[in-house]
N, C-alpha and C positions, 0 to 999 in steps of 0.2 A: 742650403744644406748646412752651412755653418750655424745658422740659427737652430736648426733641427738638432745638430750635434750637441748644442749647448742646452737642450731641453726647452728651448723657447718655441713651443709648438704653435701658439697663436700666430705670431709674425711669420713663422715658417709656412703655415698654411696659406697665408696671403701671398707669400712669395712664390710658392708652388702654383697657386692658382693663376698668378700673373705669367709664370713660365709656360703654363699650359695654353694660355691664350696666344702666346708667341709661337709656341711649338706644340700644337695639339696632338701630334702623332709621336711625340717623344715618350716612350714607355716609362722612363725613370721618374718623370715628374708625377705621373699618375700614381706610380707605385709608392713614391716617397709621401705624396699627399695622403694616401690611404693609411700609411703607418702614423703620420702626424695626427690625422683626424681620429684614429682609434685612441691615441693617448688623450685627446681632448674630449671626445664625445662618445666613445664606446664603439662596440662591434657593428651595430646596425647601420650607423652613418658611414662607417669606414667601408662597408661593402660597395657603396656607389663608386667611389674612385678606384677601388680595387677591381671591380668588374670592368671599368673603363680601361684599366691597365691590361687586363687579360684579353680584352678584344684586340689589343695591339700585339701582345705576345702570349698567345693562349697556351704556350708550352713552358712557361717559366715556372719550374717546380716550387721555389720558395713562395711564389705568389699563390699558386694553387694550394699549398699547405696552409698558408695563412688564411685563404678564403675558407678552407674546411674548418679551421679553428674558430673563425668568427661565427660561421653558421652553427657549429657545435655549441658555442656559448649561448647562442640564441635558441637552442633547443630544436633547430631545423635539421634533424639527424639525417633524413633521406637526402637532402641537398648536400649536406656535409660529406656523406658517403660518396656521392658522385664526384666531388672535388678530389677527394683522396684516391678514388679509383682511377682518375685521369693521371695522377702521378704514377700509380702502379702499372698502368697500361704502358707507360714509357719506360719505367724502371721497376720490374716486378720485385726486385730485392731491396727497395727502399725501406730501411728500418723504421723511419719516422712515419711514413704513410701506413705501413703495416700496423704499427702501434696505434695510430689514430683510428684505423679501421676497427681494431679491437675495442677502442673506447666506444665507438658508434654501435658496434654489435652489442656490447654490454648495456648501453643505454636503451637499446631497442629490445632488451631482454632475450637476445639471441645468444644463449650461453655457449652453444657448440661453436658458432662463428667467432665469438669473442676468444675462446680458448685457442682456436686455430690461428687467428691473426696474432695474438699475443705470443704464441709459441714460435711462429715464423719470424716475428720481430726479434725475439731472443736469439734465434739461430742466425739471423742476418747481422746482429750486433751483440756478441756474447757478453758484453758488460753493460747491458741496457737496464739499469736499475728499475725504472718505472715500468718497463715491460714485464720484468720478473714479478713486480708487485701485482700488476694486473692479472697475470697468469695465476699466481698464488691465490689471489682472492677468488677467482673463478673456481680453482681446484678445491678450495676450502668448501665453497657452496656445493660442490658435487660430491663431497665426502672423501676426496682423494688426499687423505691426511699426509701421507709420506711425501708425495710430490709437492704438496702445498708447503710443508715445512721446509723442504729443500729450496723452493723458489722464493720463500720469504727470506731465508738466509742470504740468498744471492742478491735479492732486492736490497737488503741492508748493506751487504758488502759493496755493491756498486751504486749506492744511493745517489751519488753526485755525478754519475757518468751517463751520458746520452750522446746519440749520434748528432752530427751537425750537417745538414744539407748545404753544400756550398752555395753562397749567395753573394755573387760579385758586387751587387749594388750595396748590400749591407757592409761589405768590406770597404767599399769606397767611402761610405758614410763614416765608418770607423776611423778612416785615415784623417778625417776632419778633427778627430778627438785626440790627436797627438800633442806633443809639447806639453802644455799645462796639465793635460789629463795623465800624462806619465806621472806627474807628482801627486795627482789625486789618487792614482792607483797605489802609490807609496803610502798615502794616508790610510787607504782601506787596508792594506796589509799590516800596518802598525796597529790599527784598531782590532783586527782579527787576532793578533798576538796579545791583546789586552793592553797594549801601550796607548791608552786613550789620550793621555795628555800630549804625548808626542805627536799623535795623529792630529790632535786639535791645533797644536802650534803650526804644524805644516799647512793646514787649511787656512789658518789665520794669515800666514805669510802669503799664500796664494791670493787671498782676498784683498790684501794690501795692494797687490800688483794689479788685480782685476776686480774692482768692487762690484761688478755685476755678474760674477761667476756663480750661476745658480747651483751648480754641483758642489762648489765649495760651501756655499750657504747651507745646502741640504745636509752635507756631512757635518757641519758644525751644529745644526739643529739636532741631529741624531746624537752627536757626541755630548750634547749639553745634559743629557740625563745621567752621564757617567762622570763628567768633569765639573766639579762644583764651581771652579773659578769662572766658568762661562755663564753662570746663572744670571749675572747682571747684564749680559749681552744678548740673552735669548730673544727678548722682545725686538731688539734692533735687527737681529738676523731674520726673524720672522717677517718684520715689516718690509725689509729689503726684498726678501724672496717673493712675497705677495705682490710687490710692485712689479717685479720682473715678470711673473706669470701666476695669476691667481687661480689657475685651473689645475694645478699639480696637486694631487691628493696627499702625497707624502709630506708636503709643507705642513699641513694641518695635523697630520698623524704624528710627525716628529715634534712639532711644537707642543701638542697636547701631552706627549710623553714627558717632555722637559718640564712642563707646568706641573704635571703629576708628581715628578721627582721633587718639586719645591713644595708639594702639599696644597697646591692651588686646584683642588679637584673640580670645582664647578666650572672654572675657565677651561681646564683641561678637557672635560667632558664635551663642552661646546666645540672646542677646536676638533676633536676627534670625530664628533658627529658630522662636522663639515667635511671631513676627509671621506667619511662613508657616504655622505650625500653625493659627492663627486664620483665615487667608485664604490658601489654597493658590495662588490666581491673582494674588498680590500681586507684580507684576512688579518694582517698585523693590526690594523685599526680596530677591528672587532675585539682582538685579544687585549689591546691596551684599554679599550673602553670597559671590558669585562673586569680588569684589575681596578680601574677607577671606581666602578659601581660597587665592587666588593668593599673598597675603602669608605664609600658612602653608605654602607649597610643596605645595599639593594641586591640581596643574593639572587632573587629570581631573575632579575634583569641581567645580572652578571652571567648567570648560567646560559641565558639566551644568547648573549654576545659571544661566549666561548663556543657555543654550538655553531654559530655563524662563522666564527673563525675557522673551525674545523671543516666546515663545508667547503672551504677553498684550500685548506692545508690539512687534509684529512689524516696524514700520518705524523703531524707534529706532536711529539711525545710530551713536550713541556705544557702545551695547551691541553692535551688530554689529561694530564695530572691535575691541572687546576680545575677542570670541569668535574672530574670524578671526585676529587676531594670535597668540592662544594656540594655536589649531589649528596654525598654521604653526610655532610654536616647538616644538610636540610632535610634529613630523614628519607632521602630518595635512594637508599642503597640498592634497591632492586634494579633501578635504572643503570646505576653504575656497574653492577654485576654484568648486566646484559651487554654493556659496551666493552667491558674489560676482557671478558672471556675470549672474544675472537682475536685479541691482540697478543695473547700469550705465546703465540708461535714466533713472534718477532724477537730476534736475538740481538740486543743492543745494550747500551749502558743503563737503560731503564728496566731491564728485565726483572731484577730483584724487586725494584720498587713497585712494579705493576703487581707482583704477587702479594706484596705487603698491602697495597691499597685494596686488592681483591679480598684478602683476608679480613681487613677492617670493614669492608662492605658487608660481608657475611656476618660479622659481629653485630652490626646494626639490625640485621634481619633475624637475629636470634639462631642462626644456623651454626652452632659452635663447632661441630665436626668439620664442616667445610672451612670454617675460619682457621681451625688448627691445621688442616691439611695444607692450605696455601701458605700460611705463615711458616710452617716447617720447611716447605719448598723454598720459600724466600730466604730463610736462614741459611740453608745450604748454598744457595746461589750467592748471598751477600758475603759469606766467608771467603768465596773464591774471587769474586769480581765486583762486589758492591762497595758502596762508600764505607769508610772506616767505622763510623758510629751506627751503621744500619743494623748490624747483627745484634748489638746491645739493645737497640730499640725493640727488635723483634723478640728477643728473650723476655723483655719486660711484658710485652703484650701476651706472649704464651703463658707466662707466669700468672697473669691476670685471669686468663681462661681456665687455668688449672684450679684456681681458687674458687671459681664459680660453682 
């Protein structure tokens, strides 16, 4: 468990397998093994130990939810539905299971069922951002504009809130991450506040005390793209992290981003492709690779990578902006328009910018009236809550339209 808590998944798997040989009927070893195997090898292989765990404790809700998630990732929707239904049989008000059933119904194109389950999830947990987003998406497809707008707004308001099914075994694992991980948490909080150098120094101090602390190494690899003084140490951080566990995708993703920051685009692309090889649905890695390919003047490949990033991070506004801008620059404004229009109901800090990009897309298709309409809407929004220089930029573009 200590190995697992430190993200040393390969040796943790070996330890769990040995524990299972000694105690074959102990649920926790099978459950922890499934989680570690998922990190190393993906959902299909993780199902084997997870099914073994559920044969011992078939009513453990967190394991049933995890099984449903793994099956959903594999596209085995009918089996996934059965797993979530077992949770609901025991707890009809489980918001997580209700939301997951909504996802399954949506994937099966059962629109009525999806709407019902998403709605029930929202009622069971009134600040469930993802459930509101799922419900709003279904309502938009049904032409229920008022309800859709209301629920998109709630999805934005509660974007980071979700219910948590109590998992005593996960809590036990978390207890292994006390002590030094308290300081790692401090580092995370400093980074979130933009205090990158302070976060880096904290992680460097931790690494001096524990040279094989993978989490500290990962944090430093991540921070290396923001803290220039770490540039000379990036290769050493990377080599040490790979030595500890070469199967962790974020090692290669963060290393690639750090190399890109130094302008070493070929090496950066190779590192990020290794991350994607290990985890094909690694959205951040696809995003980083898209930026690298743009720098290498490969716009078509960059567009493909941004699209793949959005496949796993569908509502990431920053990635959306990169994709739409590049589509417009490549003369694919019509594609951008089709993607932007459904997002206009989202009310967030990008609202004005979406309207600007949409107006620019219509400019490239020669639809001046539409371009003017959305740019004027953007100007009104920008003056109230947009970036300081955005309104001036919009005025310039409107003036250009007027001269045509």
